MARDO-944036 format. One record per residue: residue in three letters; z, y, x of N, C-alpha, C in turn. Coordinates in steps of 0.2 Angstrom, whole numbers, plus 5000, padded with zeros to 4 digits. Example, Ala and Ser with C-alpha at 12.3 -4.5 7.8 and 13.67 -1.06 7.14 Angstrom:
ALA503949725066503949785062503949845066 SER503549895064503649955068503950005064 
***
This chain:
MET534350485276534550445271534350455264 HIS534450525264534250565257533450565257 SER533050575261532350555262532050485261 THR532550455264532450375262532450365254 LEU533050395251533050375244532550405240 LEU532350465242531850515236531150465239 ARG531050445244530550395247530350335243 ARG530950295241530950255236530950265229 TRP531450335228531250325220530650355219 ALA530250395224529350395222529150355221 GLY529150305226528650215226528850205219 LEU529650205216529650155210529450205205 GLY529250285204528950325201528050305199 ALA527950275207527150275207527050195202 VAL527750155205527450095202527450095192 LEU528150145193528050125187527550155182 CYS527150225184526850255181526050215181 LEU526150165187525450125187525450075184 SER526250065181526149995175526050045170 LEU526250105166526150105160525350125159 ILE525150145165524350165165523950095162 ALA524250035167524049985166523949955158 LEU524649945156524749935148524649965144 ASP524350055144523950065140523350045141 THR523150045145522550015147522049965142 LEU522849905145522749845139522749875133 ALA523149895132523149915123522549915121 GLN522149955124521850015121521149945121 THR521149915126520549875125520649785120 PRO520349775118520249725112520349675118 ALA520649615114520749555116519949515116 ALA519949465122519149425123519149405118 ALA518549405113518449375109518049315110 PRO518249255104517849195106517049195107 THR516549185111515749185111515649175105 ASN515749145098515349135093515549185090 LEU516049205089516149265085515749335085 ILE515549345094515249385096514449365094 GLU514249315095513449305093513549315083 ARG513949295080513949315073514049395071 GLY514249425076514349505074513749525077 ARG513249495083512549525086512049515079 TYR512149455077511749435071511849475065 LEU512549485063512649555059512449625060 ALA512549625068512149705069511549715069 THR511049645069510349655069510249655060 ALA510549615056510449625049510649705048 GLY511049735050511349795049510749845051 ASP510249835055509649865059510149915062 CYS510549915066510849965071510850005076 ILE510149945077509749985084509450025084 ALA509050015076508550065077508750125074 CYS509250165072509350235070509650255078 HIS510050195081510550215086510250215094 THR509450215093509150215099508750285099 ALA508950315103508250365102507650335108 PRO507150375107506450335110506550345116 GLY506450275122506550285129507250305130 GLY507750305126508550305129508650255127 ALA509250225132509850165131509950135123 ALA510150055124510250025116510850055114 MET510650075107511550115103511750175107 ALA511350205110511850265112511650325111 GLY511350315103511250355100510650425102 GLY510750485098510050535101509650545096 LEU509350495090508850495086508750535081 ALA508450575082508350625075508250585070 ILE508550595064508450565057508650625053 ALA507850625051507550665046507850675041 THR507950725038508250725030508050815028 PRO508050805020507750865016508150915020 LEU508950915022509350955022509350985031 GLY508950945034508850955042508850895047 ALA508950895053509050825058509750815059 ILE509750735057510350725058510350655065 TYR510750675072510850645076511350585077 SER510950535078511350485077511950475082 THR512550445082512950445089513150385092 ASN513250385098513350335103513850295099 ILE513450235100514150185097514150135102 THR514050135108514150095112515050095115 PRO515150035118515850045120516150075125 SER515550145125516050195132516550235129 GLN517250225131517750255131517750325131 THR517350355134517050435132516750465129 MET516150425127515550445123515650405118 GLY515650345118515550315113515950255108 ILE516150225104516750205103517350145106 GLY517150155110517850105116518350105114 HIS518450155113519350155110519550155103 TYR519150145100519150135092519650055091 THR519850065086520349995085519849965079 LEU520149885080519749865073519849925065 GLU520249945065520549985057520250045058 GLN520050075064519650155065518850105063 PHE518750065067517950055066518050025057 THR518349985056518149975048518050055045 ALA518650085045518650155042517950195043 ALA517750185049517150215049516350185044 LEU516450115047515950075041515950075035 ARG516550075029516850075024517050135020 HIS517250215026517250265021517050325024 GLY516450305031516150365032516850405037 ARG517050375040517850415042517850405051 ARG517850445056517750435063518350425065 ALA518650395071519150375073519650465075 ASP519250525076519650575074519650595069 GLY519650565064519650595055519150625053 ALA518550665055518150695054517650665050 HIS517250685044516950635041516250625043 LEU515750565042515150535044514750565037 TYR514250585039513550625034513550555032 PRO513150535026512850475024512050455025 ALA512050485030511350465033511450395037 MET512050395040512450345043512650295036 PRO512250225034512550215027512950165024 TYR513750215028514350165026514350175018 THR513950205015514050175008513650095004 ALA513050095009513150025008513549975014 TYR513650005020514049955026514749945022 ALA515050005018515749965014515649885010 LYS515249865008515049795006515249745010 VAL515049765018515449695023516049675021 THR516249605021516849575021517149605028 ASP518049575026518449605031518149545038 GLU518049475038517949435043517149465045 ASP516749485043516049495045516249575051 MET516849625046517049675051517049665056 ALA517549635058517849595064517649545068 ALA516849535065516349505070515949555072 LEU515849605068515449675072515849705077 TYR516549705076516749745080516949705086 ALA517049645086516949605092516449625096 TYR515649625091515049625098515049695100 PHE515249745096514949805098515649825105 MET516349805104516749795109516449765117 GLN516149715115515949655121515449635121 GLY514849645118514349625120513749645119 VAL513949735117513649795120513749815125 LYS513249855130513149885135513549935134 PRO514049965139514350035137513950085140 VAL513850135136513350205140513650255141 ASP513850285145514050355143513550415145 SER513450445139513050475137513050505131 ALA513150575130513050615125512650645121 PRO512450615115511750625110511850715108 PRO511250745106511450805104511850805096 ALA512250855095512650885090512250895084 THR512450875079512250885071512350945069 ALA511850985068512051055066511551075058 LEU511851045052511651075046511751125044 PRO511251155040511251205037512251235033 PHE512151285031512751295028512451275021 PRO513151255017513651225016513851145021 PHE513351115020513351065023513551045030 ASN513551095034513851105041514751075040 ILE514951095034515951075033515751005032 ARG515950965036515950895036516450875031 ALA517050915030517650915024517350895018 SER516950955017516750925012516350865009 MET516350835012516150765013516750715009 ALA517550745010517850715005517850724999 ALA517650764998517350774990516850714988 TRP516450734990515650694990516050634989 ASN516450594995516450534994516850514985 THR517250554985517750544981517450544974 LEU516750594972516150584968515750524967 PHE515550494973514850444974515050394978 HIS515550374983515550324987516050274984 ASP515850204981516350164979516550124987 PRO517250114990517250084997517350014995 THR517249984991517449924988517249874992 PRO517249814996516749764998516649724993 PHE515949694995515749634991516049594987 ARG515949584979516249534977515749474973 GLY515549434975514949384973515049374962 SER514649354961514649324954514849264954 ALA515449224950515349154947514849144943 GLN514349184940513949184936513149154939 GLN513149164946512649164951512549104956 PRO512149054956512049044964512249054969 PRO512649014975512549034981512249084985 GLU511449064983510749084987510749174984 TRP510849184975510849234974511449284977 ASN512149254978512749294980512649314988 ARG512149264991512049315000511549354998 GLY510949344995510549384995510649464993 ALA511249454987511549534986511949564990 TYR512149514994512649535000512149555002 LEU511749535007511249585012510949645009 VAL510749635003510049685000510749745002 GLN511349714997511849804996512149815000 GLY512249765005512749775011512149785018 LEU512149745022512149755028511349795028 ALA510749755025510249785025510349835023 HIS510749875017510349935015509749965013 CYS509549925007508849955005508950005002 SER509450004997509650044994509750124996 THR509850135002509750185005509250205005 CYS508650185006508050205008507650205000 HIS507750154998507250144992507450164985 THR508150194986508250234979508250314977 PRO507950354973508150414973508850434973 ARG508850504977509450524978509450584972 ASN510050614971510050674966510050744970 THR510450794967510450854970510950844975 PHE511350814975511950804982511950754985 MET511350744986511150684991511450614990 ALA511550614982512050544982511250494979 GLU511450444981510950384976510950394969 ASN510550384966510550384960510350314957 MET511050304956510850224954510750194947 LYS510450224942510250224936509750214938 ARG509350224944508750204946508550174953 ALA509250124954509350104961508550054962 LEU508450064969508050024970507150024968 GLY507150104964506650124962506150154964 GLY506350174972505850214978506150284979 GLY506150284983506450364990506050384993 GLU506350414997506050465002506350455007 VAL506050425016506350435021505950475025 GLY506250535024505950575028505250625024 PRO504750595031504150615025503850555023 TRP504250485025503950415021504150415015 HIS503850385011503950355004504150295005 ALA504650285002505050215002504650174994 PRO504550134992504250124986504650104983 ASN504550084976504950054970505049964972 ILE505649974975505749864975506049844971 SER506049874965506449844959506149794956 SER506249744954505749694949505349704943 ASP505349774942504849824937504049774942 PRO503749744935503149714935502649764936 GLN502649824935502149864935502349914941 SER502649944942503050004948503249964954 GLY503749904952504049874957503749814960 ILE504149774961503949684967504049634961 GLY504049654953503949604949503249554949 GLN502849574952502349524954502149494959 TRP502749494964502549474970502949414969 SER502749354973503049294972503649294979 ALA504149264976504849244982504349244989 GLU503749194990503749184996503249235000 GLU502949274995502449334998503149374999 LEU503649374997504249434998504649415004 VAL504649335006504849335011504549355020 ARG503549315015503149345022503149415025 TYR503249455019503149515021503849555025 LEU504449515024505249535026504949525033 ARG504549435033504749415042504449445045 VAL503649485042503049515049502749545046 GLY502849595041502849655037501949645036 HIS502049605032501349585030501449535024 ALA500949545019500749505013499949515011 ALA499649455012499049475009498949505003 GLY498349525002498149564995499049614991 LYS499449634994500049644993500049714997 ASP500449715002500449765006500549765014 THR500749825019500749805026501249865027 ALA501649825031502349865032502049945038 ALA502350005036502150055042502750095043 GLY502950145046503450195046504050165048 PRO504650185044505150145044505150085043 MET504950065039504849975036504749945042 ALA504049965045503849925050504549905056 GLU504749965057505349945060505949925060 ALA506149905052506549885048506349805049 VAL505549795050505549725050505549695057 ASP505349765062505149715068505849705071 HIS506449745070507049745073507649715070 SER507449705064507849685060507949615056 LEU507349625051507149585046506849505048 SER506249535053506049475057506649435060 GLN507049425062507649405067507849365061 LEU508049385055508549345050508449265050 THR508749245046508549155045507949155042 ASP507649085039507249085033507749095029 ALA508449045028508949055021509149105021 ASP509149165023509449245022508649265019 LEU508349275019507649305018507349265013 HIS507449215011507349195004507849205000 ALA508749225002509149234999508849314995 MET508749334999508649404996508149424992 ALA507449374996506749384990507049364982 ALA507649304981507849274977508349344974 TYR508749364977508949434972508549474971 LEU508149504974507749544972507449544967 LYS507149484967506649464960507149474952 THR507849464953508149494950508549554947 THR508449584951508549664950508449704946 ALA508849744942508549794936507849824936 PRO507649804933506749844931506949924932 VAL506449964935506650034936505750054936 ALA505650064929504950064928504650154929 ASP504150164932503650224932503150254927 THR503450284923503050304919502150314922 ALA502050344926501550374928501050314935 ALA501550264934500950184936500750154931 GLN499950164931499450134927499650054928 GLN499650044933499549974935499849934941 PRO499849884944500349854950499949904957 ALA500349954961499949974966499449914972 PHE499549854970499349804974498549794970 SER498549814964497949794960497349804960 TRP497349874964496649934962496349904969 GLY495649924966495049924971494749834972 LYS494349854974493949804977493349804983 ALA492949734985492549764991492049814990 SER491849844992491249874993491249954998 ASP490549954999490250025004489950065000 GLN489750115005489450155003488850195008 LEU488750125013488050125019487650145015 ALA487250145010486750175009486550245008 SER487350265007487050345007487050375014 ILE487350335020487050385026486650355031 ARG486350305027485750275031485450325034 GLY484850325038484650385042484750445041 VAL485350475038485550545037485950565043 ALA485750615046486250635052486750675053 LEU487150645057487850675054487850755056 PRO488250805051488150885054488350905059 LYS488150965061488450995066488951005067 ASP489351025062490051025061490250965056 LEU490750925063491050875061491450875057 GLY491650945056492350955051492050945044 THR491650935043490950935036490850855035 MET490950805039490750725038490950715032 THR490550675029490850635020491150585024 GLY491450565016491750525017491650455020 PRO491150425017490650355019490450375028 GLN490450445028490350425038490950435043 LEU491450465040492150455043492250385043 TYR492250335038492450275036491950235041 ASP491350245040490950215046490950245055 ALA491350285054491450295062492150275065 TYR492550285061493250265060493650215059 CYS493350185054493750135051493450075049 ALA492850035050492349995048492349945053 SER492449965060492549915065493149885065 CYS493549895063494249855062494249825056 HIS494149875050494249845042493749815040 GLN493149815044492449775041492049835037 ALA491349815035490949855031491249875024 GLN491549825019491749835015492549855013 ALA492849855019493449865019493949795018 GLN493649735019493949665017494349665023 GLY494649685027494949675034494649635039 SER495149615044494949565050494749505048 PHE494449465048494149385048494849335050 ASP495249345054495849325056496449345050 GLY496349405049496849405044497449445047 LYS497349475053497649515056497849595053 LEU497349625052497149675051496949675042 PRO497149725040497349715031496849735028 ALA496549705021495949745017496449805016 LEU495949845012496249905012496149905003 PHE495849865000495949844991496349814992 HIS496649794985497249754985497649784991 ASN498049834990498249864994498749904994 SER499449924992499949934988499950014992 THR499850034999499650085002499250154998 LEU498650104995498250144993498250154986 GLY498650104984498750074976499450164973 ARG499650184976500250214975500050294972 ASN500450314966500350394966500450414972 SER500950424977501150454982500750444989 THR500450494991499950464996500150465003 ASN500950495005501150525010500950465016 ASN501050405013501150345020500450335021 LEU499750355015499250345019499150395024 VAL499350465022498950505027499250485034 LEU500050465033500450455039500250415044 ALA500050335039499750275043499150305045 ILE498750365045497950375048498250435055 LEU498750475053499050515059499450485066 GLN499750445062500350405068500150345068 GLY499650305065499250255067499950215064 VAL500050145066500650095063500750065070 PRO501250075075501350035080501849985077 ARG501749945082502349885081502849885085 HIS503549855088503749855091503749775093 GLY503649745099503549695101502949655098 ARG502549685095501849655092501449685095 ASP500849675092500249715093500149775088 THR499849845089499849885086499249865081 ILE499249865073499049865070498549915067 MET498849965070498150045069498350095073 PRO497850105076497950185082498150245079 ALA498150295082498550355078497750385079 PHE497750415074497050475074497350555074 ALA497950575076498050645073497650665079 ARG497550655086496950705091496350685087 GLU496050625083495250625086495050655078 LEU495350675072495450685066495750745064 SER495450805062495650875059495950855053 ASP496350905050496650895043496050895038 PRO495550955036495050925032494750865034 GLN494750825038494250775039495050715036 ILE495450715039495950675035495850665028 ALA495850725023495950735018495250715014 THR494750715017494050695014494150605016 LEU494150575022494350505024494950485018 GLY495450505018496050475011495550485006 ASN495350545005495150544996494650474994 TYR494150485000493850445001493950355000 LEU494450355004494850285003495250274996 LEU495350314995495750324988495150284980 LYS494650344980494150344976493850264978 GLU493550244981493350194985493750124984 TYR494250124986494550054988495250044983 GLY495650114982496250124980496350164973 ASN496850184974497150234967496650284965 PRO496150294961495650354961495950414958 ASN496750414954496950464952497550504957 ALA497650464964498050494966497450544974 GLN497650574979497550624978497850644987 VAL497550654992497650684998497450764999 THR497950815000497550885002497750895010 GLU497350955012497150995019498251005021 HIS498251045014498851055017499651025016 GLN499450945013499950895013499750865022 VAL499250875023498950845031499450895035 ALA499250945034499650985038500350995042 GLN500550995032501350965033501550905037 LEU501350855036501450805040501350775047 ARG500750825050500550825055501150855059 GLY501250915056501850965061502550945057 ASN502650865053503050845053503550915047 ALA503250945043503851015039504250975036 GLN504750995036505050965028504951025025 ASP505150995018505151015009505751035011 HIS506051115010506651115007506851144999 LYS506351094997506751104990507151084987 LEU507151024990507850994990508551024991 LEU508451064998508851115000509151154995 LEU508651184992508851234989509051224983 LEU508951174979509451154974510151104975 ALA510251084981510851074984511251134983 ARG511051184987511451244986511351274979 VAL510951284975511151284970511451254964 GLY511451184965512151144962512751144963 LEU512751174971513351184973513551254972 ALA513251294970513351354967513651364960 ALA513351314957513351314951514051264948 GLY514251224954514751204953515251244952 ALA515251284959515851324959515951374957 LEU515551384952515451434946515951414943 VAL515551354937516251304933516751304936 VAL517051284941517451274945517751354943 LEU517751414945517851474943518251484937 LEU517551474934517651474927518151454921 LEU518451404923518751344923519351384923 LEU519551404931520251424933520251494931 GLY519651534928519851594925520151584917 TRP519951534914520051504907520651494907 ALA520951454914521651424912522151474913 VAL522051524917522451594919522351624913 SER521951644911521751674905522351654899 ARG522251604897522651564891523251544894 SER523451554899524251554904524551614902 ARG524051674902524451744901524451754896 GLY524051734891524151744882524651704881 ARG524751654883525451614880525951644882 ARG526151674887526751714889526851774885 SER526351794883526251884880526451874871 GLU526451794871526451794862527351814859 PRO527551824855528151854852528651814853 VAL529251814854529651744853530051774846 HIS530251734841530651714837531251694837 ASP531751734833532451694834532251634827 LEU532951604827532951554821532751564814 ALA532951624812532951664806532151684806 GLY531751684812531151704811531151754812 ASP531551814816531451884816531151894821 ARG530751934824530551944832530852004835 VAL531051964839531651964846531452004851 GLY530651994852530352024859529851994863 ALA529751994868528951944871529251934877 GLN529051874878529251834884528851864889 SER529151874896528751914903528751874907 GLY528251864911528351814916528351854923 
***
């Protein structure tokens, strides 16, 4: 009888345990969201270009692992699939919102601002709920762990981000302006928030925070230069028409202005090209009204340099040198560029391959994008490659010679390409000046804090050692602590 009772109690306990496990699983699983909410979340995630950073080359979508180059070192993107073990499948809506708005993971650890929560904070509660529904129910879970991020000291101390957030982060959701039309407000919401344009196109200070006094005035994305997209007519997009901006955002090319490459081409292919026409026009309308940020080094708009020309006469009948590394600029252009960009750099007849004059890439003072386009080409996701890579065909001296020829003939003659620059960009070497400045800045800040503390302690001790007088004014002794 006792054994029977024990078996019954054991059976009841097993049923109870299974029930508790089932209840716990149900509690962790978000309720099924309406299809329209999931699809809205999909569109918002596309506007946020989440897939570009959270998908490694050849890896599963949203499973993380992409090494994001920063002046402080590589930051690896995380797995944001709904995997319960490796991803964010266990996140509640509140935890999901905290990650996007405050840069804080479910375990309480802080995220680095390479994840643009400083921009995603602008997302409304309604859109946050739609994003959550999509990531939990519209993304395939992937049980894989990306590499861990290991930044140098002191940036490997994630807790320090709490102080950084206090100084530099505003977690307030977007608030529209009653003085502006709905289209402008929609554009501001997208540009400031999900599209996170400022994350790349705004320069950063010593502490890696955006310098909002020069908002959209141009920044750096790893080795790539993100140009000035403020409304300044000389340095920015002030002389672009709204339709040219919309076309550039949609296809990555605006004739007579610029062609997207590198991270911007990825943003176009994965995100901007998939937005509605109304949203692209809204973004253009807002960008046209942003505060102008001038660059005193810009003599004229980047797209206005150059004209159709050629130097064919200088190479007719001239044999190539035995050392091909000493080929002239015209010889290199004729051998590697003219077949696509035509003899006078006017671009292909169908307009798919851009002209090299009136091309912002050759008109800017920063020449990194020009060099990287030659080295890496301009591959496009789901589109024809605009330009092949020449890293294997051309040496550093050849690329420097060709780059300087293109600048003098078709672009900004005051800009320059150096062999050292090409070598650095070929090896994806990082400039550690900003890391050094950041460390110096932190050390200086710590020194100031210590000096202030020392001054406060000294002042406190001085007060305690002051003589005490009775009511008659006679000295009766000193305070002691």
